[in-house]
Backbone as a printed PyTorch tensor [residue, N CA C, xyz], in Angstrom:
tensor([[[  0.9090, -56.3710,  33.3490],
         [  1.8780, -56.9260,  32.4140],
         [  2.7090, -57.9790,  33.1520]],

        [[  2.8520, -59.1470,  32.5630],
         [  3.6500, -60.2010,  33.1830],
         [  5.1200, -60.0130,  32.8250]],

        [[  5.9540, -60.6610,  33.5810],
         [  7.3940, -60.5600,  33.3620],
         [  7.7820, -61.0080,  31.9580]],

        [[  7.1400, -62.0410,  31.4520],
         [  7.4760, -62.5710,  30.1280],
         [  7.1300, -61.6040,  28.9990]],

        [[  6.2990, -60.6130,  29.2740],
         [  5.9380, -59.6240,  28.2570],
         [  6.9200, -58.4530,  28.2010]],

        [[  7.8170, -58.3810,  29.1690],
         [  8.7850, -57.2800,  29.2010],
         [  9.7570, -57.3610,  28.0350]],

        [[ 10.0390, -56.2460,  27.4540],
         [ 11.0540, -56.1650,  26.4090],
         [ 12.1370, -55.1610,  26.7890]],

        [[ 11.7420, -54.1680,  27.5730],
         [ 12.6730, -53.1130,  27.9860],
         [ 12.5260, -52.9290,  29.4960]],

        [[ 13.6030, -53.1230,  30.2260],
         [ 13.4720, -53.0410,  31.6680],
         [ 14.7430, -52.5480,  32.3400]],

        [[ 14.5750, -52.1810,  33.5850],
         [ 15.6680, -51.7440,  34.4490],
         [ 15.9380, -52.8630,  35.4510]],

        [[ 17.2090, -53.1330,  35.6990],
         [ 17.6080, -54.0340,  36.7800],
         [ 18.3340, -53.1770,  37.8150]],

        [[ 17.8460, -53.2080,  39.0400],
         [ 18.4960, -52.4820,  40.1320],
         [ 19.1730, -53.5040,  41.0360]],

        [[ 20.4900, -53.3870,  41.1680],
         [ 21.2260, -54.2720,  42.0680],
         [ 21.0790, -53.7770,  43.5020]],

        [[ 20.8230, -54.7040,  44.4150],
         [ 20.5930, -54.3630,  45.8140],
         [ 21.8630, -54.0080,  46.5680]],

        [[ 21.6760, -53.7350,  47.8350],
         [ 22.7650, -53.3990,  48.7610],
         [ 22.3390, -53.8940,  50.1370]],

        [[ 23.2680, -54.4720,  50.8630],
         [ 22.9760, -55.0090,  52.1920],
         [ 22.3770, -53.9210,  53.0840]],

        [[ 21.2390, -54.2140,  53.7300],
         [ 20.6090, -53.1950,  54.5860],
         [ 21.4110, -52.9560,  55.8660]],

        [[ 21.0870, -51.8610,  56.5170],
         [ 21.6820, -51.5760,  57.8240],
         [ 21.2130, -52.6210,  58.8330]],

        [[ 21.8770, -52.6850,  59.9860],
         [ 21.5370, -53.6820,  61.0100],
         [ 20.0920, -53.5770,  61.4850]],

        [[ 19.4990, -52.3860,  61.3940],
         [ 18.1060, -52.2020,  61.8080],
         [ 17.1400, -52.6080,  60.6960]],

        [[ 17.6490, -53.2300,  59.6390],
         [ 16.8680, -53.6980,  58.4880],
         [ 16.3390, -52.5520,  57.6220]],

        [[ 16.9120, -51.3810,  57.7480],
         [ 16.5520, -50.2560,  56.8890],
         [ 17.4090, -50.3140,  55.6310]],

        [[ 16.8490, -49.9940,  54.4670],
         [ 17.6520, -49.9950,  53.2400],
         [ 18.8520, -49.0560,  53.3610]],

        [[ 19.9500, -49.4650,  52.7840],
         [ 21.1930, -48.6930,  52.8020],
         [ 21.0220, -47.4260,  51.9680]],

        [[ 21.6860, -46.3500,  52.3730],
         [ 21.5800, -45.0860,  51.6270],
         [ 22.0370, -45.2370,  50.1810]],

        [[ 23.0180, -46.0990,  49.9270],
         [ 23.4900, -46.3130,  48.5580],
         [ 22.4020, -46.9960,  47.7240]],

        [[ 21.6320, -47.8530,  48.3440],
         [ 20.5290, -48.5240,  47.6650],
         [ 19.4390, -47.5170,  47.3150]],

        [[ 19.1330, -46.5990,  48.2330],
         [ 18.1490, -45.5460,  47.9490],
         [ 18.5590, -44.7270,  46.7240]],

        [[ 19.8450, -44.4600,  46.5860],
         [ 20.3240, -43.6880,  45.4270],
         [ 20.0180, -44.4400,  44.1310]],

        [[ 20.2270, -45.7420,  44.1390],
         [ 19.9420, -46.5530,  42.9460],
         [ 18.4460, -46.5680,  42.6450]],

        [[ 17.6500, -46.7000,  43.6830],
         [ 16.1950, -46.7180,  43.4990],
         [ 15.6960, -45.3810,  42.9640]],

        [[ 16.2520, -44.2930,  43.4460],
         [ 15.8770, -42.9610,  42.9460],
         [ 16.2490, -42.8120,  41.4710]],

        [[ 17.3880, -43.3550,  41.0860],
         [ 17.7930, -43.3230,  39.6690],
         [ 16.8190, -44.1590,  38.8380]],

        [[ 16.3850, -45.2920,  39.3530],
         [ 15.4010, -46.1190,  38.6430],
         [ 14.0940, -45.3530,  38.4570]],

        [[ 13.6650, -44.6280,  39.4750],
         [ 12.4440, -43.8210,  39.3700],
         [ 12.6150, -42.7520,  38.3010]],

        [[ 13.7580, -42.0930,  38.3070],
         [ 14.0450, -41.0540,  37.3010],
         [ 13.9860, -41.6260,  35.8870]],

        [[ 14.6000, -42.7860,  35.6830],
         [ 14.5990, -43.4050,  34.3500],
         [ 13.2180, -43.9420,  33.9830]],

        [[ 12.4980, -44.4750,  34.9510],
         [ 11.1490, -44.9940,  34.6880],
         [ 10.2070, -43.8720,  34.2700]],

        [[ 10.3970, -42.6930,  34.8280],
         [  9.5500, -41.5450,  34.4820],
         [  9.6830, -41.1470,  33.0110]],

        [[ 10.7820, -41.5320,  32.3860],
         [ 10.9870, -41.2050,  30.9640],
         [ 10.2130, -42.1490,  30.0470]],

        [[  9.6180, -43.1870,  30.6160],
         [  8.7700, -44.1440,  29.8780],
         [  9.5090, -44.8630,  28.7440]],

        [[ 10.8060, -45.1130,  28.9400],
         [ 11.5610, -45.8500,  27.9260],
         [ 11.7330, -47.3230,  28.3020]],

        [[ 11.1230, -47.7200,  29.4280],
         [ 11.1770, -49.1160,  29.8700],
         [  9.7670, -49.5800,  30.2260]],

        [[  9.6040, -50.9090,  30.2640],
         [  8.2990, -51.5060,  30.5610],
         [  8.1520, -51.9210,  32.0200]],

        [[  9.2660, -52.1050,  32.7100],
         [  9.2070, -52.5770,  34.0850],
         [ 10.5620, -52.5150,  34.7530]],

        [[ 10.5550, -52.8300,  36.0340],
         [ 11.7710, -52.7860,  36.8440],
         [ 11.9110, -54.1120,  37.5810]],

        [[ 13.1360, -54.6110,  37.6180],
         [ 13.4560, -55.7940,  38.4150],
         [ 14.4460, -55.3530,  39.4870]],

        [[ 14.1150, -55.6310,  40.7360],
         [ 15.0300, -55.3470,  41.8400],
         [ 15.6330, -56.6810,  42.2530]],

        [[ 16.9620, -56.7420,  42.2760],
         [ 17.6590, -57.9900,  42.5340],
         [ 18.4370, -57.9120,  43.8430]],

        [[ 18.1960, -58.8820,  44.7180],
         [ 18.9280, -58.9540,  45.9760],
         [ 18.1830, -59.7920,  46.9940]],

        [[ 18.8720, -60.7590,  47.5420],
         [ 18.2460, -61.6470,  48.5120],
         [ 18.4370, -61.1870,  49.9420]],

        [[ 18.3080, -62.1270,  50.8570],
         [ 18.4760, -61.8380,  52.2770],
         [ 19.9570, -61.8940,  52.6060]],

        [[ 20.5240, -60.7500,  52.9160],
         [ 21.9560, -60.6690,  53.1940],
         [ 22.2420, -60.2900,  54.6430]],

        [[ 21.2030, -60.0960,  55.4200],
         [ 21.3660, -59.8240,  56.8490],
         [ 20.2930, -60.6250,  57.5860]],

        [[ 20.7290, -61.3780,  58.5960],
         [ 19.7950, -62.2160,  59.3580],
         [ 18.6370, -61.3900,  59.8980]],

        [[ 17.4620, -61.9820,  59.8480],
         [ 16.2300, -61.3970,  60.3910],
         [ 15.7630, -60.1420,  59.6610]],

        [[ 16.2870, -59.8970,  58.4770],
         [ 15.8480, -58.7530,  57.6660],
         [ 15.1980, -59.2690,  56.3870]],

        [[ 14.2870, -58.5010,  55.8040],
         [ 13.7100, -58.8910,  54.5120],
         [ 14.7820, -58.8740,  53.4160]],

        [[ 14.4740, -59.5030,  52.3130],
         [ 15.3730, -59.4950,  51.1580],
         [ 15.5470, -58.0640,  50.6470]],

        [[ 16.7370, -57.7810,  50.1400],
         [ 17.0190, -56.4600,  49.5680],
         [ 15.9780, -56.0990,  48.5110]],

        [[ 15.6420, -57.0660,  47.6660],
         [ 14.6880, -56.8080,  46.5790],
         [ 13.3160, -56.4100,  47.1220]],

        [[ 12.8880, -57.0370,  48.1990],
         [ 11.5880, -56.6920,  48.7930],
         [ 11.5820, -55.2660,  49.3180]],

        [[ 12.6700, -54.8880,  49.9950],
         [ 12.7800, -53.5180,  50.5050],
         [ 12.7350, -52.5170,  49.3540]],

        [[ 13.4780, -52.8270,  48.2840],
         [ 13.5230, -51.9290,  47.1290],
         [ 12.2010, -51.8430,  46.3920]],

        [[ 11.5470, -52.9780,  46.2020],
         [ 10.2650, -52.9920,  45.4820],
         [  9.2100, -52.2050,  46.2480]],

        [[  9.1960, -52.3590,  47.5550],
         [  8.2320, -51.6250,  48.3890],
         [  8.4120, -50.1140,  48.1960]],

        [[  9.6430, -49.6730,  48.1420],
         [  9.9470, -48.2550,  47.9480],
         [  9.5410, -47.7980,  46.5440]],

        [[  9.8710, -48.5920,  45.5310],
         [  9.5820, -48.2190,  44.1380],
         [  8.0870, -48.1720,  43.8410]],

        [[  7.3430, -49.1170,  44.3820],
         [  5.9170, -49.2150,  44.0550],
         [  5.1260, -47.9820,  44.4700]],

        [[  5.6680, -47.1940,  45.3730],
         [  5.0160, -45.9450,  45.7750],
         [  5.2230, -44.8400,  44.7420]],

        [[  6.2270, -45.0130,  43.8630],
         [  6.6440, -43.9080,  42.9990],
         [  6.5650, -44.1580,  41.5030]],

        [[  6.4170, -45.4030,  41.0790],
         [  6.4080, -45.6760,  39.6400],
         [  5.0840, -46.2930,  39.2120]],

        [[  4.7240, -46.0240,  37.9790],
         [  3.4830, -46.5460,  37.4130],
         [  3.8190, -47.6230,  36.3870]],

        [[  4.5000, -48.6540,  36.8480],
         [  4.8580, -49.7920,  35.9950],
         [  5.1300, -50.9790,  36.8960]],

        [[  5.1400, -52.1740,  36.3220],
         [  5.3700, -53.3630,  37.1420],
         [  6.7710, -53.3660,  37.7580]],

        [[  6.8330, -53.8110,  39.0000],
         [  8.1030, -53.9890,  39.7040],
         [  8.1750, -55.4540,  40.1230]],

        [[  9.2340, -56.1230,  39.7020],
         [  9.4280, -57.5400,  39.9930],
         [ 10.6210, -57.6960,  40.9230]],

        [[ 10.6520, -58.7910,  41.6720],
         [ 11.7470, -59.0140,  42.6100],
         [ 12.4610, -60.3270,  42.3210]],

        [[ 13.7530, -60.3010,  42.4860],
         [ 14.6010, -61.4930,  42.4580],
         [ 15.2100, -61.5440,  43.8530]],

        [[ 14.7480, -62.4740,  44.6850],
         [ 15.1060, -62.4830,  46.1000],
         [ 16.0370, -63.6200,  46.5190]],

        [[ 16.6440, -64.3040,  45.5730],
         [ 17.4840, -65.4440,  45.9280],
         [ 18.9700, -65.1310,  45.9650]],

        [[ 19.3910, -64.0680,  45.3220],
         [ 20.8210, -63.7900,  45.1920],
         [ 21.4090, -63.1890,  46.4600]],

        [[ 22.6740, -63.5250,  46.6940],
         [ 23.4080, -62.9700,  47.8340],
         [ 24.7090, -62.3240,  47.3880]],

        [[ 25.0270, -62.4410,  46.1100],
         [ 26.2420, -61.8380,  45.5610],
         [ 25.9050, -61.1790,  44.2290]],

        [[ 26.8240, -60.3910,  43.7300],
         [ 26.6210, -59.7290,  42.4410],
         [ 26.4740, -60.7570,  41.3220]],

        [[ 27.2840, -61.7870,  41.3650],
         [ 27.2110, -62.8240,  40.3340],
         [ 25.8490, -63.5150,  40.3790]],

        [[ 25.3550, -63.8030,  41.5660],
         [ 24.0260, -64.4090,  41.6830],
         [ 22.9360, -63.4430,  41.2220]],

        [[ 23.1070, -62.1290,  41.4630],
         [ 22.1490, -61.1500,  40.9250],
         [ 21.9700, -61.3800,  39.4300]],

        [[ 23.0760, -61.5010,  38.7330],
         [ 23.0430, -61.6530,  37.2740],
         [ 22.4390, -63.0030,  36.8890]],

        [[ 22.9230, -64.0680,  37.4840],
         [ 22.4500, -65.4080,  37.1270],
         [ 20.9540, -65.5850,  37.3830]],

        [[ 20.4820, -65.1750,  38.5440],
         [ 19.0730, -65.3840,  38.8860],
         [ 18.1450, -64.4610,  38.1010]],

        [[ 18.6000, -63.2550,  37.8120],
         [ 17.7870, -62.3590,  36.9830],
         [ 17.6940, -62.9110,  35.5670]],

        [[ 18.8000, -63.4240,  35.0680],
         [ 18.8020, -64.0360,  33.7340],
         [ 17.8130, -65.2020,  33.6860]],

        [[ 17.8090, -66.0390,  34.7290],
         [ 16.8690, -67.1650,  34.7870],
         [ 15.4160, -66.6830,  34.7610]],

        [[ 15.1420, -65.5840,  35.4560],
         [ 13.7770, -65.0360,  35.4790],
         [ 13.3180, -64.6280,  34.0890]],

        [[ 14.2680, -64.2180,  33.2520],
         [ 13.9240, -63.6310,  31.9560],
         [ 14.0910, -64.5810,  30.7820]],

        [[ 14.2800, -65.8560,  31.0590],
         [ 14.3570, -66.8290,  29.9710],
         [ 13.0390, -66.7910,  29.2090]],

        [[ 13.1180, -66.6860,  27.9110],
         [ 11.9220, -66.6370,  27.0770],
         [ 11.4370, -65.2380,  26.7600]],

        [[ 12.0460, -64.2330,  27.3650],
         [ 11.6640, -62.8420,  27.0620],
         [ 12.3920, -62.3720,  25.8050]],

        [[ 11.7400, -61.5600,  25.0250],
         [ 12.3700, -60.9480,  23.8480],
         [ 12.9400, -59.5980,  24.2720]],

        [[ 14.1780, -59.6310,  24.7000],
         [ 14.7930, -58.4210,  25.2460],
         [ 15.1620, -57.4340,  24.1510]],

        [[ 14.8010, -56.1760,  24.3770],
         [ 15.1930, -55.0970,  23.4730],
         [ 16.1740, -54.1470,  24.1400]],

        [[ 15.9670, -53.9140,  25.4360],
         [ 16.8100, -52.9550,  26.1440],
         [ 16.8790, -53.3310,  27.6200]],

        [[ 18.0790, -53.2630,  28.1740],
         [ 18.3010, -53.5450,  29.5830],
         [ 19.1430, -52.4070,  30.1530]],

        [[ 18.6750, -51.8080,  31.2310],
         [ 19.4460, -50.7810,  31.9310],
         [ 19.7780, -51.3390,  33.3080]],

        [[ 21.0670, -51.4500,  33.6100],
         [ 21.5150, -51.9770,  34.8950],
         [ 21.9760, -50.8090,  35.7610]],

        [[ 21.4200, -50.7240,  36.9600],
         [ 21.7790, -49.6460,  37.8820],
         [ 22.4970, -50.2250,  39.0940]],

        [[ 23.6570, -49.6570,  39.3740],
         [ 24.4120, -50.0060,  40.5710],
         [ 25.2450, -48.7930,  40.9610]],

        [[ 26.1630, -48.9840,  41.8790],
         [ 27.0310, -47.8730,  42.2610],
         [ 28.1600, -47.7460,  41.2380]],

        [[ 28.7000, -46.5500,  41.1190],
         [ 29.7780, -46.3170,  40.1530],
         [ 30.9630, -47.2330,  40.3990]],

        [[ 31.2470, -47.5000,  41.6500],
         [ 32.4190, -48.3190,  41.9610],
         [ 32.2960, -49.7410,  41.4240]],

        [[ 31.0930, -50.2020,  41.1560],
         [ 30.8930, -51.5730,  40.6820],
         [ 30.7910, -51.6920,  39.1610]],

        [[ 30.7220, -50.5910,  38.4620],
         [ 30.4220, -50.6520,  37.0250],
         [ 31.4110, -51.4740,  36.2220]],

        [[ 32.6910, -51.2940,  36.4520],
         [ 33.6940, -52.0080,  35.6620],
         [ 33.5100, -53.5150,  35.8090]],

        [[ 33.3590, -53.9730,  37.0480],
         [ 33.1680, -55.4090,  37.2840],
         [ 31.8300, -55.8820,  36.7240]],

        [[ 30.7830, -55.0710,  36.8550],
         [ 29.4770, -55.4510,  36.3030],
         [ 29.5350, -55.6250,  34.7900]],

        [[ 30.1900, -54.7060,  34.1110],
         [ 30.3060, -54.8180,  32.6550],
         [ 31.0060, -56.1190,  32.2820]],

        [[ 32.0540, -56.4460,  33.0070],
         [ 32.7670, -57.6940,  32.7540],
         [ 31.8560, -58.9020,  33.0190]],

        [[ 31.1960, -58.9090,  34.1740],
         [ 30.3760, -60.0640,  34.5520],
         [ 29.1730, -60.2570,  33.6420]],

        [[ 28.4870, -59.1840,  33.2880],
         [ 27.3530, -59.3250,  32.3650],
         [ 27.8420, -59.8410,  31.0140]],

        [[ 28.9890, -59.3490,  30.5570],
         [ 29.5450, -59.8260,  29.2950],
         [ 29.8840, -61.3020,  29.3380]],

        [[ 30.2980, -61.7680,  30.4790],
         [ 30.6900, -63.1620,  30.6150],
         [ 29.5070, -64.0830,  30.9280]],

        [[ 28.5580, -63.6050,  31.7350],
         [ 27.4720, -64.4680,  32.2020],
         [ 26.1700, -64.3290,  31.4210]],

        [[ 26.0040, -63.2250,  30.6980],
         [ 24.7400, -62.9700,  29.9910],
         [ 25.0580, -62.3090,  28.6560]],

        [[ 25.7610, -63.0520,  27.8200],
         [ 26.2430, -62.5220,  26.5310],
         [ 25.1200, -62.0370,  25.6240]],

        [[ 23.9350, -62.6290,  25.7720],
         [ 22.8090, -62.2780,  24.9020],
         [ 22.4180, -60.8070,  25.0180]],

        [[ 22.7860, -60.1780,  26.1030],
         [ 22.4000, -58.7720,  26.3100],
         [ 23.4710, -57.7930,  25.8280]],

        [[ 24.5550, -58.2970,  25.2960],
         [ 25.7190, -57.4600,  24.9700],
         [ 25.3570, -56.1850,  24.2080]],

        [[ 24.5300, -56.2750,  23.1800],
         [ 24.1950, -55.1040,  22.3640],
         [ 22.9550, -54.3660,  22.8630]],

        [[ 22.3630, -54.8470,  23.9390],
         [ 21.0950, -54.2740,  24.4110],
         [ 21.2160, -53.6520,  25.7970]],

        [[ 22.4120, -53.6890,  26.3630],
         [ 22.5600, -53.3130,  27.7670],
         [ 23.2450, -51.9610,  27.9340]],

        [[ 22.7860, -51.2500,  28.9400],
         [ 23.3660, -49.9540,  29.3070],
         [ 23.6030, -49.9900,  30.8160]],

        [[ 24.7550, -49.5120,  31.2470],
         [ 25.0860, -49.4970,  32.6680],
         [ 25.0220, -48.0700,  33.1900]],

        [[ 24.3340, -47.8970,  34.3010],
         [ 24.2110, -46.5830,  34.9230],
         [ 24.8040, -46.6760,  36.3240]],

        [[ 25.8330, -45.8890,  36.5440],
         [ 26.4810, -45.8510,  37.8480],
         [ 26.0070, -44.6620,  38.6530]],

        [[ 25.5240, -44.9380,  39.8360],
         [ 25.0620, -43.8850,  40.7290],
         [ 26.2350, -43.4950,  41.6290]],

        [[ 26.4850, -42.1970,  41.7760],
         [ 27.5840, -41.7760,  42.6620],
         [ 27.4090, -42.3830,  44.0540]],

        [[ 28.5170, -42.8250,  44.6190],
         [ 28.4440, -43.4180,  45.9460],
         [ 29.3620, -42.6680,  46.9050]],

        [[ 29.1960, -42.9460,  48.1690],
         [ 29.9820, -42.2520,  49.1900],
         [ 31.0240, -43.1690,  49.8150]],

        [[ 31.2920, -44.2770,  49.1560],
         [ 32.2840, -45.2040,  49.6790],
         [ 33.6810, -44.6050,  49.5550]],

        [[ 34.5260, -44.9200,  50.5020],
         [ 35.9040, -44.4420,  50.4790],
         [ 36.7900, -45.3060,  49.6000]],

        [[ 38.0520, -44.9760,  49.5700],
         [ 39.0320, -45.6620,  48.7220],
         [ 39.1330, -47.1430,  49.0790]],

        [[ 38.9000, -47.4970,  50.3220],
         [ 38.9540, -48.8900,  50.7490],
         [ 37.9940, -49.7460,  49.9310]],

        [[ 36.7860, -49.2570,  49.6970],
         [ 35.7920, -50.0310,  48.9540],
         [ 36.1530, -50.1390,  47.4740]],

        [[ 36.7890, -49.1250,  46.9360],
         [ 37.2430, -49.2220,  45.5490],
         [ 38.3280, -50.2790,  45.4250]],

        [[ 39.2070, -50.3420,  46.4010],
         [ 40.2410, -51.3630,  46.4150],
         [ 39.6060, -52.7480,  46.5210]],

        [[ 38.6310, -52.8930,  47.4140],
         [ 37.9230, -54.1640,  47.5550],
         [ 37.2450, -54.5710,  46.2520]],

        [[ 36.6280, -53.6110,  45.5870],
         [ 35.9470, -53.8900,  44.3190],
         [ 36.9470, -54.3540,  43.2640]],

        [[ 38.1370, -53.7760,  43.2530],
         [ 39.1920, -54.2070,  42.3330],
         [ 39.5850, -55.6510,  42.6280]],

        [[ 39.7090, -55.9930,  43.9010],
         [ 40.0230, -57.3780,  44.2620],
         [ 38.9190, -58.3310,  43.8090]],

        [[ 37.6590, -57.9400,  44.0150],
         [ 36.5360, -58.7580,  43.5420],
         [ 36.5940, -58.9400,  42.0310]],

        [[ 36.9400, -57.8840,  41.3150],
         [ 37.0260, -57.9820,  39.8570],
         [ 38.0860, -58.9960,  39.4500]],

        [[ 39.2760, -58.8820,  40.0200],
         [ 40.3600, -59.8140,  39.6820],
         [ 39.9340, -61.2350,  40.0300]],

        [[ 39.3310, -61.4040,  41.1820],
         [ 38.8660, -62.7290,  41.5710],
         [ 37.8130, -63.2560,  40.5940]],

        [[ 36.9160, -62.3930,  40.1370],
         [ 35.8480, -62.7980,  39.2110],
         [ 36.4030, -63.3520,  37.9110]],

        [[ 37.5330, -62.8490,  37.4910],
         [ 38.1530, -63.3370,  36.2580],
         [ 38.4990, -64.8160,  36.4010]],

        [[ 38.9710, -65.1970,  37.5770],
         [ 39.4290, -66.5670,  37.7840],
         [ 38.3560, -67.5120,  38.3180]],

        [[ 37.3220, -66.9750,  38.9350],
         [ 36.3090, -67.8330,  39.5460],
         [ 34.9190, -67.2360,  39.3650]],

        [[ 34.4720, -67.1460,  38.1140],
         [ 33.1760, -66.5360,  37.8330],
         [ 32.0150, -67.3560,  38.3870]],

        [[ 32.2540, -68.6080,  38.7100],
         [ 31.1940, -69.4510,  39.2720],
         [ 31.1810, -69.4600,  40.7940]],

        [[ 31.9850, -68.6150,  41.3910],
         [ 31.9870, -68.4150,  42.8460],
         [ 32.1890, -69.7030,  43.6370]],

        [[ 33.2770, -70.3580,  43.4060],
         [ 33.5120, -71.6140,  44.1080],
         [ 34.1180, -71.4470,  45.4990]],

        [[ 34.9000, -70.3830,  45.7280],
         [ 35.5860, -70.3010,  47.0090],
         [ 35.3670, -68.9910,  47.7690]],

        [[ 35.8410, -67.9000,  47.2320],
         [ 35.8510, -66.6260,  47.9630],
         [ 34.4710, -66.1520,  48.4190]],

        [[ 33.4520, -66.1680,  47.5710],
         [ 32.1420, -65.6990,  48.0500],
         [ 31.5940, -66.5080,  49.2210]],

        [[ 31.8140, -67.8100,  49.2120],
         [ 31.3410, -68.6120,  50.3430],
         [ 32.0690, -68.2170,  51.6260]],

        [[ 33.3720, -67.9750,  51.5070],
         [ 34.1440, -67.5380,  52.6610],
         [ 33.6780, -66.1550,  53.1170]],

        [[ 33.4900, -65.2520,  52.1750],
         [ 33.0500, -63.8900,  52.5040],
         [ 31.6700, -63.9070,  53.1530]],

        [[ 30.7730, -64.7560,  52.6640],
         [ 29.4340, -64.8500,  53.2540],
         [ 29.5290, -65.2580,  54.7220]],

        [[ 30.3970, -66.2220,  54.9920],
         [ 30.5410, -66.6800,  56.3680],
         [ 31.1260, -65.5870,  57.2580]],

        [[ 32.0580, -64.8220,  56.7110],
         [ 32.7370, -63.8110,  57.5190],
         [ 31.9780, -62.4980,  57.6390]],

        [[ 31.3570, -62.0350,  56.5300],
         [ 30.8580, -60.6620,  56.5000],
         [ 29.3680, -60.5000,  56.2660]],

        [[ 28.6970, -61.4110,  55.6390],
         [ 27.3430, -61.1470,  55.1480],
         [ 26.2380, -61.6080,  56.0910]],

        [[ 26.5640, -62.2560,  57.1600],
         [ 25.4980, -62.7920,  58.0060],
         [ 25.3360, -62.0560,  59.3340]],

        [[ 26.0050, -60.9300,  59.4920],
         [ 25.9720, -60.2330,  60.7880],
         [ 24.8550, -59.2710,  60.9480]]])
């Protein structure tokens, strides 16, 4: 089945791998949730979204797809260009231009759900009545929830990522 034939699919948002290029434990939780939902046969395929966020490591999407393909009996597609949550949404949307969407299930960590709902509503309005968000429990501490709140507030004012994400990439995402 080609991507353009998909009508019902899961989008799994990536997570920066560990320094040894191993997928992050939080990412494994999302992938396991995707496997659980795929087993119910209510979707046609899975898209794993996430680019190269650590030097000399494969793209998050490639790591995730490799893991999923061992466990699911459906097509798994990759979006490997994104480096931020906003880019996850934009590039996945570009991949699906021309698809007749019926159902979209977005999987990420619980701490990101509020911001994801806002961003999908703002960047991909066409999915408003077709989208479901699934938050996987995470082990992040209060610091990460605070950071996520800051990202949310920033997203309201700069949904096109003109300043902060570029600065954050230089400071945090290339190590």
